[in-house]
ZATOR-421299 format. One line per 3 residues: number of its first residue (from 1); their letters; for each residue y, z, x of N, C-alpha, C. Coordinates in Angstrom, 2 decimals. Atoms other than C-alpha are relative to their C-alpha. Layout:
% ZATOR-421299
NUM> a> Y,Z,X,Y,Z,X,Y,Z,X | ...
END
This chain:
% ZATOR-421299
1> mhf> -1.25,0.73,0.22,-16.55,1.47,3.56,0.70,0.57,-1.23 | -0.74,-0.60,1.10,-13.80,2.86,1.38,1.49,-0.21,0.22 | -1.43,-0.13,-0.19,-10.09,3.09,0.75,0.40,1.40,-0.40
4> vfl> -0.45,-1.36,0.25,-8.11,6.31,0.62,1.52,0.00,-0.07 | -1.45,-0.15,0.12,-4.60,7.22,-0.52,0.47,1.10,0.94 | -0.66,-1.00,-0.85,-2.49,9.00,2.09,1.22,0.58,-0.69
7> gts> -1.11,-0.45,0.82,0.29,9.36,-0.45,-0.02,-0.77,-1.30 | 0.07,0.63,1.32,0.74,8.54,-4.14,1.30,0.12,-0.79 | -1.25,-0.22,0.72,4.33,9.46,-5.06,0.92,-1.21,0.12
10> gai> -1.06,0.98,-0.14,7.35,7.29,-5.62,0.86,0.31,1.22 | -0.87,-0.13,-1.17,10.30,7.24,-3.24,0.30,1.46,0.35 | -0.22,-1.42,-0.24,10.78,11.01,-3.63,-1.36,0.70,-0.07
13> pga> 1.28,-0.71,0.06,7.70,13.07,-2.70,0.10,1.26,-0.82 | 0.08,-1.29,0.68,6.57,16.07,-4.69,-0.63,1.03,0.92 | 0.58,-1.07,-0.81,5.14,19.36,-3.49,-1.42,-0.32,0.43
16> ard> 1.40,0.28,-0.29,1.58,17.99,-3.59,-0.28,-1.48,0.22 | 0.21,1.44,-0.12,2.09,14.21,-3.36,1.11,-0.59,0.87 | -0.97,0.64,-0.88,3.78,12.28,-0.55,0.21,-1.45,-0.44
19> tts> -0.29,1.39,0.35,5.18,8.75,-0.67,-1.23,-0.88,0.22 | 1.24,0.77,0.10,2.64,6.01,-1.30,-0.34,-0.75,1.28 | 0.60,0.82,-1.05,0.47,4.65,1.49,-1.52,0.11,-0.13
22> laf> 1.45,0.06,0.12,-3.22,3.74,1.81,-0.62,-0.40,1.32 | 0.78,0.51,-1.12,-5.90,3.14,4.39,-1.28,-0.62,-0.54 | 1.25,0.68,0.33,-8.79,0.66,4.04,-0.91,0.11,1.22
25> vgr> 0.93,-0.28,-1.10,-11.76,1.70,6.15,-1.20,-0.92,-0.12 | 1.12,0.93,-0.01,-14.25,-1.01,7.04,-1.10,0.45,0.92 | 1.12,-0.33,-0.87,-17.35,-1.17,9.16,0.47,0.31,1.41
28> sev> -0.45,-0.21,-1.38,-15.41,-1.35,12.41,1.52,-0.01,0.11 | -1.44,0.11,-0.03,-11.74,-1.38,11.43,0.63,0.92,-1.04 | -0.78,-0.80,0.94,-9.06,0.67,9.67,1.34,-0.70,-0.17
31> llv> -1.25,0.67,0.31,-6.14,-1.05,7.96,0.91,0.99,-0.72 | -0.98,-0.89,0.61,-3.08,1.09,7.20,1.00,-0.84,-0.78 | -0.91,0.75,0.88,-0.98,-0.14,4.27,1.19,0.89,-0.33
34> dvg> -1.26,-0.74,0.10,2.61,1.12,4.34,-0.09,1.30,0.81 | -0.02,-1.08,-0.99,3.70,3.97,6.59,1.03,1.03,-0.44 | -0.87,-1.09,0.40,5.13,7.13,5.09,0.17,1.00,1.12
37> gsp> -0.26,-1.01,-1.01,6.04,10.31,6.87,-1.26,0.58,0.61 | 1.09,-0.64,-0.73,3.75,11.87,9.49,-1.34,-0.70,-0.21 | 1.24,0.74,0.29,1.09,9.14,9.29,-1.21,0.50,0.76
40> vqk> 1.17,-0.49,-0.74,-1.12,10.60,12.03,-0.57,1.25,-0.67 | 0.48,-1.18,0.71,-1.30,13.92,10.20,-0.75,-0.39,-1.27 | 0.65,0.43,1.24,-2.18,12.10,6.96,-1.34,-0.67,0.28
43> lra> 1.28,0.62,-0.35,-4.86,9.99,8.62,-1.03,1.06,0.35 | 0.94,-1.05,-0.36,-6.43,13.10,10.09,-0.44,0.79,-1.23 | 0.36,-0.69,1.24,-6.32,14.82,6.69,-1.01,-0.80,-0.81
46> agi> 0.95,0.88,0.70,-8.26,11.83,5.34,-1.28,-0.21,0.79 | 1.20,0.14,-0.81,-10.87,12.16,8.08,-0.06,-1.26,0.82 | -0.07,1.26,-0.74,-9.70,9.05,9.94,0.60,0.27,1.37
49> dpl> -0.54,-0.12,-1.35,-9.22,8.97,13.70,1.18,-0.95,0.15 | -1.16,0.90,-0.13,-5.68,7.61,14.24,-0.19,-1.08,1.06 | 0.23,1.00,-1.04,-6.86,5.84,17.39,-0.91,-1.12,-0.48
52> gls> 0.83,1.05,0.57,-9.23,3.85,15.19,0.76,-1.02,-0.81 | -0.79,1.01,0.74,-6.37,2.00,13.47,-0.13,-1.37,0.66 | 0.10,1.35,-0.55,-6.83,-1.74,13.86,1.17,-0.89,-0.41
55> hvl> -1.10,0.82,0.50,-3.96,-3.18,11.78,0.91,0.87,-0.87 | -0.96,-0.63,0.91,-0.82,-2.06,9.93,0.64,-1.09,-0.84 | -0.66,0.94,0.91,0.52,-3.88,6.87,1.12,0.73,-0.72
58> ith> -1.16,-0.62,0.64,3.99,-3.08,5.55,0.48,-0.95,-1.09 | -0.30,0.88,1.13,4.69,-4.45,2.09,1.48,-0.33,-0.10 | -1.44,0.23,0.03,8.47,-4.04,2.29,0.68,1.13,0.76
61> ihp> -0.68,-0.94,-0.90,11.11,-2.10,4.17,0.92,0.97,-0.71 | -0.64,-1.19,0.54,12.38,0.40,1.66,-0.49,1.21,0.81 | 0.35,-1.06,-0.94,12.40,3.67,3.63,-1.33,0.68,-0.27
64> dha> 1.23,-0.74,0.27,9.49,5.32,1.81,-1.26,-0.78,0.38 | 1.16,0.81,-0.38,7.20,2.45,2.85,-0.03,-0.33,1.49 | -0.05,0.41,-1.41,8.30,2.01,6.47,0.53,1.09,0.93
67> ygl> -0.71,-0.94,-0.88,10.05,5.14,7.74,-0.91,0.74,0.96 | 0.91,-0.69,-0.91,6.93,6.59,9.35,-0.47,-0.85,1.16 | 0.51,0.87,-1.06,6.35,3.60,11.63,0.35,0.49,1.41
70> pal> -0.26,-0.50,-1.36,8.20,4.98,14.69,-0.83,1.22,0.36 | 0.82,-1.18,-0.26,6.36,8.30,14.36,-1.44,-0.40,0.29 | 1.37,0.46,-0.24,3.03,6.46,14.15,-0.14,-0.54,1.42
73> iqn> 0.12,0.60,-1.33,3.66,4.43,17.31,0.21,1.05,1.08 | -0.24,-1.08,-0.97,5.09,7.43,19.19,-1.25,0.86,0.16 | 1.19,-0.85,-0.08,2.05,9.56,18.32,-1.16,-0.71,0.66
76> lil> 1.11,0.74,-0.61,-0.41,6.82,19.30,0.21,-0.16,1.51 | -0.28,0.03,-1.45,1.33,6.46,22.69,-0.41,1.32,0.63 | 0.31,-1.32,-0.55,1.00,10.20,23.23,-1.49,0.29,-0.02
79> lgr> 1.45,-0.18,0.08,-2.65,10.08,22.16,-0.76,-0.90,0.98 | 0.61,0.82,-1.04,-3.29,7.48,24.86,-0.50,-1.36,-0.43 | 0.43,1.33,0.42,-3.75,4.29,22.88,0.48,-1.04,1.01
82> taa> -0.36,1.12,-0.86,-3.77,1.17,25.04,-0.20,-1.34,-0.69 | 0.28,1.26,0.69,-5.12,-1.48,22.65,1.18,-0.41,-0.87 | -1.06,0.51,0.86,-2.70,-3.70,20.77,-0.22,0.44,-1.44
85> lpl> 0.05,-0.33,1.42,-1.88,-2.75,17.19,0.84,-1.03,-0.75 | -0.77,1.03,0.70,-0.89,-5.83,15.15,0.60,0.54,-1.29 | -0.71,-0.35,1.23,1.67,-5.32,12.37,0.23,-1.27,-0.80
88> fcr> -0.23,1.13,0.88,2.01,-7.61,9.35,1.02,0.40,-1.06 | -1.05,-0.29,0.97,5.02,-7.84,7.03,0.54,-1.32,-0.53 | -0.70,1.20,0.44,7.11,-10.30,5.06,0.75,-0.59,1.18
91> aeh> -0.66,0.67,-1.11,8.58,-12.90,7.40,1.45,0.46,0.15 | -1.39,-0.44,-0.04,12.07,-11.69,6.47,0.18,1.35,0.69 | -0.12,-1.37,-0.49,11.29,-8.22,7.83,-0.44,0.18,1.45
94> vda> 0.47,-0.12,-1.38,9.99,-9.00,11.32,1.10,0.59,0.89 | -1.09,-0.47,-0.88,13.37,-8.49,13.01,0.37,1.44,-0.31 | -0.38,-1.37,0.35,14.13,-5.30,11.08,-1.02,1.00,0.55
97> lag> 1.01,-0.92,-0.50,10.82,-3.68,12.03,-0.01,0.04,1.53 | -0.12,0.01,-1.46,11.16,-4.80,15.64,1.19,0.85,0.43 | -1.17,-0.80,-0.31,14.63,-3.27,15.68,-0.23,1.49,-0.20
100> lld> 0.31,-1.40,0.24,13.31,-0.03,14.21,-0.79,0.59,1.17 | 0.77,-0.48,-1.16,10.76,0.29,17.03,0.86,0.04,1.26 | -0.83,0.05,-1.20,13.30,-0.72,19.64,1.07,1.09,0.00
103> lfd> -0.97,-1.09,0.09,15.75,1.90,18.37,-0.51,1.23,0.75 | 0.61,-1.15,-0.67,13.32,4.48,19.77,-0.70,-0.40,1.30 | 0.57,0.47,-1.26,12.31,2.38,22.79,-1.52,0.12,0.01
106> lrt> 1.44,-0.19,0.14,8.72,2.29,21.56,-0.82,-1.21,0.42 | 0.77,1.18,-0.42,7.80,-1.20,22.74,0.09,-0.26,1.49 | -0.19,0.29,-1.42,8.98,-1.07,26.34,-0.14,1.23,0.90
109> rkh> 0.08,-1.21,-0.83,8.64,2.55,27.47,-1.34,0.03,0.75 | 1.22,-0.18,-0.76,6.02,3.59,29.99,-1.13,0.47,-0.92 | 1.21,-0.31,0.75,2.52,3.78,28.52,0.01,-0.54,-1.43
112> sfp> 0.04,0.62,1.32,3.52,1.83,25.39,-1.10,-1.05,-0.03 | 1.04,1.02,0.19,0.94,-0.59,23.98,0.59,-1.14,-0.82 | -0.57,1.14,0.74,1.49,-4.05,22.45,-0.03,0.24,-1.51
115> tpi> -0.09,-0.08,1.45,2.67,-4.07,18.84,0.55,-1.31,-0.55 | -0.48,1.29,0.51,2.90,-7.74,17.83,0.26,0.07,-1.50 | -0.38,-0.03,1.41,4.65,-8.23,14.49,-0.12,-1.41,-0.56
118> hgv> 0.30,1.31,0.58,3.37,-11.12,12.36,0.68,-0.11,-1.36 | -0.67,0.22,1.27,5.52,-12.49,9.56,-0.86,-0.77,-0.97 | 0.78,0.64,1.06,3.80,-13.43,6.29,0.95,-0.78,-0.89
121> epr> -0.83,0.82,0.87,5.31,-16.31,4.36,-0.26,0.35,-1.46 | 0.15,-0.42,1.40,5.94,-15.52,0.67,-0.57,-1.12,-0.88 | 0.69,1.00,0.82,3.39,-17.91,-0.86,-1.17,0.67,-0.71
124> egi> 1.07,-0.63,0.78,0.94,-16.97,-3.60,-1.36,-0.23,0.64 | 1.36,0.08,-0.49,-2.52,-16.19,-2.30,-0.13,-0.30,1.47 | 0.07,0.34,-1.42,-1.64,-16.73,1.36,-0.91,0.98,0.74
127> evl> 0.86,-0.86,-0.79,-4.25,-15.42,3.77,0.82,0.67,1.09 | -0.75,-0.78,-0.98,-2.85,-12.65,5.98,-0.84,0.23,1.25 | 0.86,-0.26,-1.16,-5.80,-11.72,8.20,-1.44,0.11,-0.47
130> rtd> 1.44,-0.19,0.21,-9.59,-11.58,8.49,-0.51,0.99,1.03 | 0.67,-0.94,-0.89,-11.63,-8.74,9.96,-1.50,-0.07,-0.29 | 1.43,-0.03,0.27,-15.33,-7.95,10.06,-0.31,0.34,-1.45
133> sfv> 0.28,-0.51,1.34,-15.07,-6.29,6.65,0.88,-0.56,-1.10 | -0.97,0.36,1.01,-12.03,-7.73,4.88,0.61,-1.38,0.24 | -0.93,1.12,-0.01,-10.19,-10.89,4.00,1.21,0.48,-0.80
136> vsa> -1.21,-0.51,0.64,-6.61,-9.86,3.21,0.90,-1.18,-0.34 | -0.94,1.03,0.43,-4.37,-12.14,1.18,1.17,0.66,-0.72 | -1.23,-0.59,0.55,-0.93,-11.66,-0.35,0.70,-0.98,-0.93
139> spn> -0.91,0.77,0.84,1.49,-12.84,-2.98,1.32,0.73,-0.09 | -1.27,-0.67,0.26,5.18,-12.16,-3.46,-0.03,0.64,-1.38 | -0.10,-0.62,1.31,5.98,-9.81,-6.33,1.48,0.12,-0.39
142> ahg> -1.36,-0.05,0.55,9.12,-8.81,-8.27,0.59,1.38,0.21 | -0.59,-1.31,-0.32,10.96,-5.93,-6.61,1.51,-0.15,0.22 | -1.44,0.17,-0.07,14.56,-6.85,-7.29,0.40,-0.88,1.17
145> rmp> -0.48,0.78,-1.15,16.44,-8.09,-4.23,-0.80,0.26,1.27 | 0.79,-0.34,-1.19,13.90,-6.57,-1.83,-1.22,-0.92,0.10 | 1.22,0.79,-0.19,11.36,-9.13,-0.51,-1.20,0.93,0.16
148> nla> 1.12,-0.92,0.06,7.94,-7.61,-1.07,-1.30,-0.79,-0.12 | 1.31,0.62,0.08,4.22,-8.37,-1.00,-0.96,0.89,-0.78 | 1.21,-0.62,0.54,1.27,-7.47,-3.21,-1.15,-0.47,0.88
151> lrf> 1.08,0.28,-0.93,-1.97,-7.37,-1.22,-1.35,0.03,-0.70 | 1.37,0.04,0.52,-5.56,-8.29,-2.04,-0.97,0.17,1.17 | 1.02,-0.27,-1.01,-8.54,-6.98,-0.05,-1.35,-0.43,-0.55
154> dvs> 1.34,0.45,0.36,-11.74,-8.97,-0.47,-0.98,0.55,1.02 | 0.96,-0.67,-0.87,-14.71,-7.07,0.94,-1.13,-0.98,0.32 | 1.02,0.94,-0.45,-17.02,-9.26,3.00,-1.19,0.76,0.56
157> prg> 0.38,1.11,0.87,-19.85,-9.97,2.32,-0.29,0.43,-1.43 | 0.42,-0.56,1.28,-20.12,-7.80,-0.80,0.60,-0.70,-1.21 | -0.62,0.69,1.12,-17.76,-9.83,-2.96,0.90,0.86,-0.85
160> hav> -0.93,-0.85,0.73,-15.80,-6.84,-4.23,1.43,-0.28,0.47 | -1.40,0.21,-0.37,-12.00,-7.00,-4.26,0.88,1.05,-0.65 | -0.98,-0.98,0.48,-9.10,-4.58,-4.67,1.39,-0.58,0.24
163> vys> -1.39,0.45,-0.15,-5.43,-5.45,-5.24,0.93,1.20,-0.09 | -1.07,-1.01,-0.01,-2.45,-3.23,-4.43,1.30,-0.70,-0.35 | -1.19,0.71,0.49,0.65,-4.23,-6.37,1.23,0.22,0.87
166> sdt> -1.21,-0.51,-0.62,3.11,-2.39,-4.11,1.04,0.26,-1.08 | -1.06,-0.29,0.98,6.46,-1.69,-5.81,0.37,-1.29,-0.71 | -0.26,1.24,0.72,7.04,-4.21,-8.56,0.25,0.24,-1.48
169> epc> 0.01,0.15,1.44,8.08,-4.97,-12.07,-1.27,-0.76,-0.38 | 1.12,0.84,0.42,5.29,-6.53,-14.14,0.32,-1.46,0.33 | -0.27,1.39,-0.35,4.92,-10.08,-12.85,-1.29,-0.80,0.03
172> dev> 1.16,0.89,0.07,2.60,-13.07,-13.15,-0.70,-0.11,1.35 | 0.61,0.14,-1.32,2.03,-13.20,-9.39,-1.06,1.08,0.25 | 0.98,-1.08,-0.17,0.28,-9.82,-9.39,-1.18,-0.21,-0.94
175> vrl> 1.10,0.31,0.93,-1.74,-10.80,-12.48,-0.95,-1.01,0.62 | 0.86,1.04,-0.57,-3.00,-13.92,-10.74,-0.72,0.49,1.25 | 0.64,-0.52,-1.21,-3.70,-12.13,-7.45,-1.16,0.92,-0.35
178> arg> 1.01,-1.00,0.37,-5.72,-9.46,-9.27,-1.07,-0.53,-0.95 | 0.88,0.49,1.06,-7.55,-11.71,-11.71,-1.48,0.16,0.37 | 1.44,-0.15,-0.16,-11.20,-10.67,-12.05,-0.44,0.95,1.08
181> tda> 0.39,-0.90,-1.09,-11.11,-8.06,-9.26,-0.59,1.30,-0.56 | 0.61,-1.25,0.41,-12.91,-4.73,-9.34,1.05,1.05,-0.33 | -1.00,-1.06,0.20,-9.79,-2.58,-9.10,1.39,-0.52,0.29
184> lih> -1.42,0.25,-0.22,-6.04,-2.92,-9.41,0.68,1.34,0.21 | -0.84,-1.17,-0.29,-3.90,-0.25,-7.75,1.42,-0.42,-0.34 | -1.31,0.46,0.48,-0.63,-0.57,-9.63,0.97,1.16,-0.11
187> eat> -1.02,-1.03,0.12,2.58,1.37,-9.45,0.26,0.35,-1.46 | -0.38,-0.50,1.32,3.53,3.49,-12.47,1.09,1.05,0.23 | -1.06,-0.88,-0.49,6.84,4.94,-11.37,0.45,1.00,-1.05
190> fpd> -0.48,-0.90,1.03,7.74,6.44,-14.73,-0.70,-0.28,-1.33 | 0.57,0.25,1.32,6.61,6.79,-18.37,0.82,-1.03,-0.76 | -0.65,1.07,0.76,7.50,4.21,-20.96,1.38,0.41,-0.51
193> rdr> -1.29,-0.41,0.57,10.34,6.31,-22.36,1.16,-0.17,0.97 | -1.05,0.11,-1.00,12.26,5.98,-19.09,0.04,-1.37,0.66 | -0.05,1.37,-0.52,11.83,2.24,-18.60,1.43,-0.34,0.39
196> grf> -1.32,0.40,-0.47,14.74,1.02,-16.51,0.74,1.09,0.73 | -0.69,-1.06,-0.73,15.59,4.38,-14.95,0.24,-0.42,1.45 | -0.15,0.58,-1.32,14.97,2.76,-11.57,-0.27,-1.49,-0.13
199> gah> 0.17,1.43,0.12,15.33,-0.99,-11.20,-1.25,-0.50,0.70 | 1.08,0.73,-0.65,12.43,-3.30,-10.38,-1.24,0.85,0.24 | 1.23,-0.79,-0.03,9.61,-0.84,-11.10,-0.71,-0.14,-1.34
202> sta> 0.81,0.09,1.21,6.88,-0.52,-13.73,-0.25,1.37,-0.61 | 0.47,-1.21,0.68,5.97,2.07,-16.33,-1.53,0.01,0.00 | 1.46,-0.08,0.11,2.42,3.30,-16.83,-0.52,-0.97,-1.05
205> gea> 0.43,0.95,1.03,2.19,1.26,-20.02,0.02,-1.43,0.51 | -0.07,1.36,-0.55,3.28,-1.88,-18.21,-1.12,-0.24,1.02 | 1.14,0.15,-0.90,0.67,-1.24,-15.52,-1.27,-0.31,-0.79
208> gqv> 1.15,0.29,0.86,-1.92,-1.17,-18.30,0.00,-1.42,-0.51 | -0.11,1.39,0.47,-0.65,-4.49,-19.62,-0.38,-0.98,1.10 | 0.34,0.88,-1.12,-0.92,-6.10,-16.18,-1.50,0.01,0.24
211> aar> 1.45,-0.10,-0.21,-4.48,-4.80,-15.76,-0.77,-0.76,-1.07 | 0.67,0.72,1.09,-5.47,-6.19,-19.17,0.12,-1.50,0.19 | -0.19,1.45,-0.20,-3.99,-9.60,-18.41,-0.83,-0.51,1.17
214> agv> 0.76,0.43,-1.17,-5.74,-9.71,-15.05,-1.50,0.10,-0.20 | 1.42,-0.14,0.26,-9.11,-8.74,-16.51,-0.74,0.81,1.04 | 0.65,-0.83,-1.01,-9.82,-6.10,-13.88,-0.92,1.02,-0.67
217> rrl> 0.91,-1.02,0.53,-12.54,-3.48,-14.31,0.64,1.38,0.00 | -0.49,-1.35,-0.24,-10.52,-0.50,-13.12,1.47,-0.04,0.38 | -1.43,-0.12,-0.31,-6.84,0.50,-12.97,0.25,1.37,0.61
220> ilc> -0.36,-1.25,-0.67,-5.59,3.14,-10.52,1.52,0.06,0.07 | -1.45,-0.14,0.05,-2.03,4.36,-11.11,0.49,0.75,1.23 | -0.57,-0.66,-1.17,0.08,5.26,-8.07,1.51,-0.18,-0.02
223> hie> -1.47,0.08,-0.12,3.72,5.42,-6.90,0.66,0.61,-1.23 | -0.52,-0.73,1.16,4.51,7.98,-9.59,1.13,0.91,0.47 | -1.17,-0.77,-0.44,7.96,9.50,-9.28,-0.23,1.49,-0.18
226> ady> 0.29,-1.44,-0.03,8.00,13.22,-8.52,0.34,0.71,-1.30 | -0.37,-0.64,1.26,9.72,14.11,-11.81,-1.13,-0.02,-1.02 | 1.05,0.17,0.99,6.56,13.03,-13.64,-1.37,0.45,0.50
229> hge> 1.30,-0.45,-0.52,3.83,14.62,-11.51,-0.67,1.02,-0.92 | 0.58,-0.92,0.98,3.34,17.18,-14.29,-0.44,-0.68,-1.27 | 0.35,0.75,1.22,2.67,14.42,-16.84,-1.11,-1.02,0.23
232> lps> 0.97,1.03,-0.39,-0.25,12.61,-15.24,-0.95,-0.39,-1.13 | 0.88,0.44,1.10,-2.63,12.71,-18.25,0.71,-0.88,-1.02 | -0.71,0.83,0.98,0.06,11.31,-20.54,0.32,-1.38,0.56
235> laa> -0.20,1.31,-0.61,0.81,8.52,-18.05,-1.27,-0.84,-0.12 | 1.26,0.72,0.15,-2.86,7.57,-18.06,-0.20,-0.43,-1.45 | 0.13,0.34,1.42,-2.81,7.64,-21.87,0.89,-1.20,-0.36
238> ear> -0.88,1.14,0.28,0.15,5.24,-21.93,-0.63,-1.29,0.51 | 0.69,1.18,-0.51,-1.77,2.81,-19.72,-1.20,-0.36,-0.88 | 1.21,0.22,0.81,-4.89,3.26,-21.90,0.33,-0.66,-1.33
241> ahf> -0.39,0.66,1.24,-2.96,2.04,-24.94,-0.03,-1.51,0.12 | -0.03,1.44,-0.22,-2.99,-1.43,-23.35,-1.23,-0.54,0.73 | 1.11,0.43,-0.87,-6.12,-1.50,-21.17,-1.24,0.81,-0.33
244> ngv> 1.22,-0.67,0.44,-9.70,-0.72,-22.18,-0.96,0.34,1.14 | 0.88,-0.29,-1.13,-11.20,-0.46,-18.69,0.19,1.43,0.49 | -0.11,-1.33,-0.61,-11.46,2.55,-16.42,1.43,0.21,0.50
247> iev> -1.36,-0.33,-0.44,-8.09,4.24,-15.78,-0.03,1.33,0.72 | -0.12,-1.23,-0.79,-7.40,6.84,-13.10,1.41,0.13,0.54 | -1.19,-0.26,-0.79,-4.40,8.45,-11.50,-0.46,0.24,1.44
250> aee> 0.43,-0.08,-1.40,-4.68,8.08,-7.72,0.01,1.43,0.51 | 0.11,-1.32,-0.63,-5.81,11.17,-5.80,0.09,-0.18,1.52 | -0.17,0.10,-1.45,-4.73,11.70,-2.21,-1.20,0.59,0.75
253> frp> 1.06,-0.40,-0.95,-7.40,11.98,0.54,-1.41,-0.06,-0.60 | 1.34,0.19,0.58,-10.29,11.18,-1.84,-0.50,-1.39,0.40 | 0.52,1.33,-0.31,-12.50,8.33,-0.54,-0.41,-0.75,-1.26
256> ypl> 0.40,0.88,1.10,-12.84,5.47,-3.04,-0.95,-1.05,0.59 | 0.95,0.93,-0.63,-16.03,3.56,-2.14,0.31,-1.46,-0.34 | -0.17,1.44,0.20,-15.85,-0.21,-1.73,-1.37,-0.67,-0.12
END
C-alpha cells in the first residue's frame, strides 16, 4: 500500500514536473486524486494498471486539476473497461464535470462504461467513501472563489492517515483535518518573497506553519509553480523555519509507503 505523485507542479508544468495529481494504492483498489494531462500514461509510469482504477476524486475544477478527465475516460473505453468508475467532487461541480464528459460523448457512446458522479457537501470532516483499505473524508478549504476540498485518507486497519490540502491559502479547516496525522501533503506554490503573486495559494513557509499547527509528523511540499523548480532546497528551508518535523519536496513516480 502506498501513494504516488503523478505530478507535483502548479498550474503551469515544468520540463520535469507535470501538474499535481496523486494515486492512492490500496490492497484491492486505486484512488486517483485530480486528473492532469495524459493520466493513463502517468499511471503506467507509476507502475499502476489504469484498468485497476476504482475511484476518481476531483478536488476542484480549475483546469490543471480536471482537464485530463475526458482523456482518462476515453482511454479506459479503448482499453476495454466495462466496470463502473465512480467520480467524487464538490456538489457544486457535478454538473460541470458531467458536461465535460458529455462534450466528448463519453457517457453514452458505444462501449462506454458507467461513470456516476457523486457530489460531496462542503462540511468539515464529511465522509466521502470507504474501501477495503481507506476511509476518505474531506473538508472545504480556502481557494478564493473556487469551491474546493482538502482530503484525508485514513488507512484501515493500520491507523495511519495522510491529508492532501489541494490548492489553498493557509486555513483552519486544513489544520483540523490534518491534526495528528502521519503526513500532510501541502501546496507550496511559491517562496515567501512572492506571497500574493497568485491569489488563494500558500508559500512554503506558510505550509510549514500549517504543519506545525496540525502537529503532523511529516510535511510533503507539492504544487510548486514551474518558475521555482530550481529552488526546491530553499523552499524546503523556508518550511523548516516553522516546522521541526520531516520535510520533503514531493517526487513524481516514487512510491510513498502507507
